[in-house]
VOPAGU-2260 file (C-alpha; in pm, 1 decimal, decimal comma):
REM VOPAGU-2260
SITE   aa  ch    i         X         Y         Z
SITE  MET   A    0    1640,2     506,2    -695,1
SITE  SER   A    1    1844,1     293,6    -500,0
SITE  ASN   A    2    1967,2     239,1    -141,8
SITE  ASN   A    3    2182,3      -7,7     -68,8
SITE  GLN   A    4    2141,4    -159,1    -416,0
SITE  ILE   A    5    1755,0    -161,3    -369,0
SITE  ASN   A    6    1586,0     -35,8    -668,0
SITE  LEU   A    7    1272,0     137,1    -640,5
SITE  GLY   A    8     972,8     262,3    -866,3
SITE  LYS   A    9     690,5     451,4    -754,4
SITE  PHE   A   10     373,4     620,4    -968,5
SITE  SER   A   11       7,1     705,9    -851,3
SITE  HIS   A   12    -261,6     831,1   -1110,0
SITE  GLN   A   13    -576,2     950,7   -1065,9
SITE  GLY   A   14    -719,2     684,5   -1324,9
SITE  GLN   A   15   -1002,5     749,8   -1597,1
SITE  VAL   A   16   -1299,3     826,4   -1411,0
SITE  ARG   A   17   -1257,3     987,8   -1084,2
SITE  GLU   A   18   -1178,5    1377,4   -1037,0
SITE  LEU   A   19    -955,0    1377,4    -761,5
SITE  ASN   A   20    -631,5    1129,3    -661,5
SITE  GLU   A   21    -757,1    1027,4    -287,3
SITE  ASP   A   22    -422,5     778,5    -331,3
SITE  SER   A   23    -111,3     827,5    -146,2
SITE  ILE   A   24     245,5     693,7    -216,1
SITE  GLY   A   25     526,7     717,7      57,7
SITE  SER   A   26     915,9     635,5      24,6
SITE  PRO   A   27    1236,1     780,6     170,2
SITE  GLY   A   28    1293,9    1007,6    -101,7
SITE  LEU   A   29     979,2    1196,1    -112,7
SITE  TYR   A   30    1006,1    1239,4     263,4
SITE  GLN   A   31    1367,4    1319,5     205,8
SITE  ILE   A   32    1474,0    1067,6     502,1
SITE  PRO   A   33    1867,2    1110,3     510,6
SITE  TRP   A   34    2056,9     762,9     377,0
SITE  GLU   A   35    2201,6     733,7     744,2
SITE  LEU   A   36    1853,1     692,9     903,0
SITE  GLN   A   37    1752,1     461,1     620,8
SITE  ALA   A   38    2073,2     247,3     693,9
SITE  GLN   A   39    1972,2     257,3    1066,1
SITE  ARG   A   40    1606,7     208,7    1038,0
SITE  GLY   A   41    1540,7      31,6     711,7
SITE  VAL   A   42    1372,3     168,1     375,3
SITE  LEU   A   43    1003,7     233,8     436,8
SITE  VAL   A   44     764,3     248,7     119,7
SITE  CYS   A   45     373,1     279,2     144,2
SITE  VAL   A   46      73,3     275,1     -59,9
SITE  ALA   A   47    -261,6     448,0     125,0
SITE  ASP   A   48    -627,3     472,1     -64,3
SITE  GLY   A   49    -836,3     710,3     128,2
SITE  MET   A   50   -1219,7     746,7     125,7
SITE  GLY   A   51   -1464,3     983,4     220,8
SITE  GLY   A   52   -1636,7    1278,6      52,6
SITE  HIS   A   53   -1543,1    1626,0       6,6
SITE  ALA   A   54   -1176,0    1552,2     -98,3
SITE  ALA   A   55   -1167,6    1390,9     265,4
SITE  GLY   A   56   -1027,0    1062,4     147,0
SITE  GLU   A   57    -737,0    1274,0     -23,8
SITE  VAL   A   58    -690,0    1376,7     342,7
SITE  ALA   A   59    -687,6    1073,8     521,5
SITE  SER   A   60    -457,3     912,5     304,0
SITE  LYS   A   61    -202,6    1168,7     277,4
SITE  MET   A   62    -202,1    1233,1     662,9
SITE  ALA   A   63    -168,4     886,7     750,2
SITE  VAL   A   64     138,9     820,5     514,9
SITE  ASP   A   65     255,4    1142,5     651,8
SITE  ALA   A   66     197,9    1042,5    1016,6
SITE  LEU   A   67     375,7     708,8     923,6
SITE  PHE   A   68     697,8     821,3     821,2
SITE  LYS   A   69     720,1    1091,2    1066,7
SITE  ILE   A   70     656,3     872,0    1366,2
SITE  PHE   A   71     850,5     573,9    1222,8
SITE  TYR   A   72    1180,1     733,3    1135,8
SITE  ALA   A   73    1184,9     947,3    1453,9
SITE  SER   A   74    1116,3     661,7    1667,1
SITE  SER   A   75    1393,9     493,7    1870,4
SITE  GLU   A   76    1221,0     146,0    1909,8
SITE  ARG   A   77    1416,9    -143,8    1772,6
SITE  ASP   A   78    1171,3    -376,7    1708,7
SITE  PRO   A   79    1069,8    -300,3    1332,6
SITE  LYS   A   80     704,6    -498,1    1403,4
SITE  ARG   A   81     692,5    -273,8    1723,7
SITE  ALA   A   82     788,6      37,8    1527,4
SITE  LEU   A   83     525,2       4,6    1260,6
SITE  GLN   A   84     251,3     -71,9    1493,4
SITE  ILE   A   85     329,1     235,1    1696,1
SITE  SER   A   86     364,4     427,0    1367,2
SITE  TYR   A   87      38,6     290,2    1236,8
SITE  ALA   A   88    -154,9     371,6    1559,2
SITE  ALA   A   89       4,7     724,5    1554,1
SITE  ALA   A   90    -138,2     781,1    1198,5
SITE  ASN   A   91    -509,4     619,8    1274,6
SITE  GLN   A   92    -507,8     872,8    1596,1
SITE  GLU   A   93    -414,5    1146,2    1347,7
SITE  VAL   A   94    -700,9    1061,7    1089,1
SITE  TYR   A   95    -957,8     973,2    1347,3
SITE  GLU   A   96    -920,9    1308,8    1596,7
SITE  LEU   A   97    -962,0    1534,9    1246,9
SITE  ALA   A   98   -1268,0    1306,1    1108,3
SITE  GLN   A   99   -1421,0    1403,0    1462,6
SITE  LYS   A  100   -1348,9    1772,4    1467,8
SITE  ASP   A  101   -1477,8    1829,0    1125,6
SITE  GLU   A  102   -1783,0    1774,5    1015,5
SITE  THR   A  103   -1689,2    1773,5     625,0
SITE  LYS   A  104   -1429,1    1481,3     698,6
SITE  ALA   A  105   -1673,2    1264,6     976,7
SITE  LYS   A  106   -1641,3     966,8     738,7
SITE  MET   A  107   -1285,4     972,5     632,6
SITE  GLY   A  108   -1057,8     700,3     610,9
SITE  THR   A  109    -766,9     511,2     461,7
SITE  THR   A  110    -638,5     192,9     376,1
SITE  MET   A  111    -238,2     143,6     399,4
SITE  VAL   A  112      18,4    -149,1     319,8
SITE  ALA   A  113     359,8     -40,5     417,4
SITE  GLY   A  114     666,2    -289,7     359,2
SITE  LEU   A  115     999,9    -218,0     584,1
SITE  LEU   A  116    1328,8    -344,4     403,7
SITE  LYS   A  117    1609,8    -403,7     658,3
SITE  GLY   A  118    1871,7    -584,7     442,6
SITE  LYS   A  119    1671,8    -904,4     339,0
SITE  ASP   A  120    1436,2    -889,8     570,0
SITE  LEU   A  121    1091,5    -752,5     487,9
SITE  TYR   A  122     808,7    -630,8     749,5
SITE  LEU   A  123     489,5    -586,1     618,0
SITE  ALA   A  124     228,2    -376,0     790,6
SITE  ASN   A  125    -139,8    -360,5     622,7
SITE  VAL   A  126    -488,5    -207,7     686,4
SITE  GLY   A  127    -776,9    -235,9     418,1
SITE  ASP   A  128    -726,9    -398,3      78,4
SITE  SER   A  129    -428,8    -218,5     -65,3
SITE  ARG   A  130    -201,6    -513,9    -159,0
SITE  ALA   A  131     151,6    -653,8    -124,6
SITE  TYR   A  132     266,1    -906,2    -321,5
SITE  LEU   A  133     573,4   -1089,5    -363,1
SITE  ILE   A  134     740,4   -1178,2    -712,8
SITE  HIS   A  135    1000,4   -1475,0    -649,8
SITE  ASN   A  136    1139,2   -1742,6    -908,7
SITE  GLY   A  137     860,4   -1643,5   -1136,0
SITE  LYS   A  138     574,2   -1657,7    -955,7
SITE  ILE   A  139     347,5   -1394,6    -744,1
SITE  GLN   A  140     216,9   -1440,8    -423,0
SITE  GLN   A  141     -10,8   -1186,4    -243,7
SITE  LEU   A  142     155,5   -1134,6     134,1
SITE  SER   A  143    -118,0    -930,4     258,8
SITE  ARG   A  144    -456,4    -999,1     347,3
SITE  ASP   A  145    -751,0    -787,3     243,8
SITE  HIS   A  146    -990,9    -674,2     491,9
SITE  SER   A  147   -1286,6    -609,3     306,2
SITE  LEU   A  148   -1640,3    -803,1     258,8
SITE  VAL   A  149   -1568,7    -960,1     -53,8
SITE  ALA   A  150   -1228,7   -1094,0     115,2
SITE  GLU   A  151   -1450,3   -1241,4     376,8
SITE  GLN   A  152   -1665,0   -1414,6     153,4
SITE  ILE   A  153   -1402,0   -1572,0     -75,5
SITE  ARG   A  154   -1244,8   -1717,4     286,8
SITE  MET   A  155   -1598,2   -1866,7     398,8
SITE  GLY   A  156   -1640,7   -2025,9      62,5
SITE  PHE   A  157   -1938,8   -1808,6     -51,3
SITE  ILE   A  158   -1801,5   -1666,4    -381,8
SITE  THR   A  159   -1491,1   -1757,0    -621,2
SITE  GLU   A  160   -1241,6   -1468,4    -637,7
SITE  GLU   A  161   -1344,6   -1411,2   -1038,4
SITE  GLN   A  162   -1708,1   -1333,8    -875,4
SITE  ALA   A  163   -1563,7   -1122,4    -633,4
SITE  ARG   A  164   -1418,0    -904,2    -910,0
SITE  SER   A  165   -1738,2    -792,1   -1049,8
SITE  SER   A  166   -1930,0    -783,3    -685,7
SITE  LEU   A  167   -2121,9    -469,4    -601,2
SITE  GLN   A  168   -1975,8    -492,5    -260,2
SITE  ARG   A  169   -1608,8    -523,7    -377,0
SITE  ASN   A  170   -1530,4    -160,5    -243,7
SITE  VAL   A  171   -1673,9    -242,2     112,8
SITE  ILE   A  172   -1375,9    -246,0     354,4
SITE  THR   A  173   -1401,5    -391,6     679,6
SITE  ARG   A  174   -1087,8    -222,9     836,4
SITE  ALA   A  175    -932,3     117,8     783,9
SITE  ILE   A  176    -719,0     370,6     930,4
SITE  GLY   A  177    -928,5     690,6    1092,7
SITE  ILE   A  178   -1264,5     502,4    1142,5
SITE  GLU   A  179   -1240,3     390,4    1499,3
SITE  PRO   A  180   -1020,2     510,8    1790,6
SITE  GLU   A  181    -781,3     206,6    1776,8
SITE  VAL   A  182    -718,2      -7,7    1464,2
SITE  LYS   A  183    -599,2    -337,0    1405,9
SITE  VAL   A  184    -299,9    -408,7    1187,0
SITE  ASP   A  185    -157,5    -711,8    1034,2
SITE  ILE   A  186     201,1    -716,6    1050,7
SITE  ILE   A  187     389,9   -1024,4     916,9
SITE  SER   A  188     785,9   -1046,6     828,1
SITE  HIS   A  189     947,1   -1231,3     503,0
SITE  ARG   A  190    1296,8   -1330,0     430,7
SITE  LEU   A  191    1352,7   -1188,5      96,6
SITE  LYS   A  192    1586,4   -1347,6    -165,6
SITE  SER   A  193    1825,5   -1202,2    -484,6
SITE  ASN   A  194    1626,7   -1048,8    -738,9
SITE  ASP   A  195    1302,8   -1074,0    -534,5
SITE  ALA   A  196    1052,1    -798,0    -627,1
SITE  LEU   A  197     799,6    -649,6    -379,9
SITE  VAL   A  198     459,2    -499,5    -525,7
SITE  LEU   A  199     231,0    -255,2    -316,2
SITE  CYS   A  200     -62,4    -131,2    -468,9
SITE  SER   A  201    -403,2      10,1    -418,0
SITE  ASP   A  202    -722,0    -189,4    -535,2
SITE  GLY   A  203    -760,9      76,1    -825,3
SITE  LEU   A  204    -466,8    -122,4    -989,0
SITE  SER   A  205    -550,5    -491,2    -813,3
SITE  ASN   A  206    -904,3    -427,2    -977,1
SITE  GLU   A  207    -793,9    -383,8   -1328,9
SITE  LEU   A  208    -509,9    -629,6   -1341,8
SITE  THR   A  209    -521,5    -954,7   -1252,8
SITE  ASP   A  210    -230,1   -1128,3   -1056,1
SITE  ALA   A  211    -103,8   -1289,8   -1366,5
SITE  ASP   A  212     -76,6    -947,0   -1539,8
SITE  ILE   A  213     131,5    -805,6   -1255,3
SITE  LEU   A  214     366,3   -1084,8   -1247,2
SITE  ARG   A  215     382,3   -1062,4   -1631,5
SITE  VAL   A  216     492,8    -666,9   -1637,5
SITE  VAL   A  217     728,6    -690,1   -1330,8
SITE  MET   A  218     900,8    -996,2   -1498,8
SITE  GLU   A  219     918,3    -840,6   -1841,0
SITE  ASN   A  220    1058,3    -489,5   -1716,6
SITE  PHE   A  221    1371,4    -539,6   -1473,4
SITE  LYS   A  222    1379,7    -164,1   -1403,2
SITE  PRO   A  223    1121,6     -93,1   -1145,9
SITE  GLN   A  224    1004,2     235,1   -1253,7
SITE  ASP   A  225     933,2     100,4   -1573,8
SITE  ALA   A  226     724,6    -176,5   -1435,4
SITE  VAL   A  227     520,0      70,2   -1258,5
SITE  GLU   A  228     438,0     311,2   -1526,1
SITE  LYS   A  229     349,9       0,7   -1759,0
SITE  MET   A  230     110,6    -148,3   -1493,2
SITE  ILE   A  231     -78,1     176,7   -1439,2
SITE  ALA   A  232     -88,9     272,3   -1810,6
SITE  LEU   A  233    -245,6    -105,5   -1855,5
SITE  ALA   A  234    -497,7     -18,8   -1593,3
SITE  ASN   A  235    -560,0     297,6   -1767,8
SITE  GLU   A  236    -635,4     111,5   -2071,2
SITE  ARG   A  237    -855,4    -129,3   -1911,7
SITE  GLY   A  238   -1101,3     200,4   -1789,1
SITE  ALA   A  239    -895,2     274,0   -1449,0
SITE  ARG   A  240   -1234,3     277,0   -1247,6
SITE  ASP   A  241   -1047,0     400,8    -946,5
SITE  ASN   A  242    -715,6     582,1    -864,0
SITE  VAL   A  243    -463,4     356,0    -961,3
SITE  SER   A  244     -91,5     370,1    -719,0
SITE  ALA   A  245     187,6     158,7    -727,4
SITE  ILE   A  246     510,4      75,7    -580,5
SITE  VAL   A  247     766,1    -178,6    -738,8
SITE  VAL   A  248    1110,0    -266,3    -514,9
SITE  ARG   A  249    1369,5    -522,8    -674,0
SITE  MET   A  250    1598,7    -652,3    -472,5
SITE  PRO   A  251    1962,3    -675,1    -602,8
SITE  LEU   A  252    2071,6   -1003,7    -804,5
């Protein structure tokens, strides 16, 4: 798929262990956003990783992504960061209110990382440990900041990134959509260059693939859909203990 020469690939898989896929992904094509509205508001993509028993994680992630796209593209807010903030707040409220009403969904929540592209400007919003990477000039950089216990331990110097990969606490999230009445969202902006690639993924991918793996696959596969499918195939080859989802967006040359 392309919009204004932005090439986009997306894929989500339940992995090799989980019975359900509790990840959700969002793109303008999946939500049938008209080209004119994309040109006006920007191209929004996101990945959400749900949590909670009895398939509640699947409900939480789908509800959050639905709300994000509905509110964002209906909004008249011109400031992209503010528009994302409003949309995340609405998503949080919808998930939180359902969790309060339905006992079977009492502990549900979801991570959510979203990228908004307006021309070459990227606006990134994140809650949880689903990630956003930038690939530029043959190097990879994580743009998002993980909201997890092991990420905090790394930042404080208690453990290394390698130790975090095998930590029994690696799935403990410190911030998520739908857990509290209000949620704090990290929102940053970044100026993209020609041929840059943006990678959004759930931790099911980043737990199985190193940053170097992600860089290599995206560099070797110019078409975003090929890159996405090969990354997820590699995660599955390595056992894919969790659901695996990714979106790759490549800027025009």
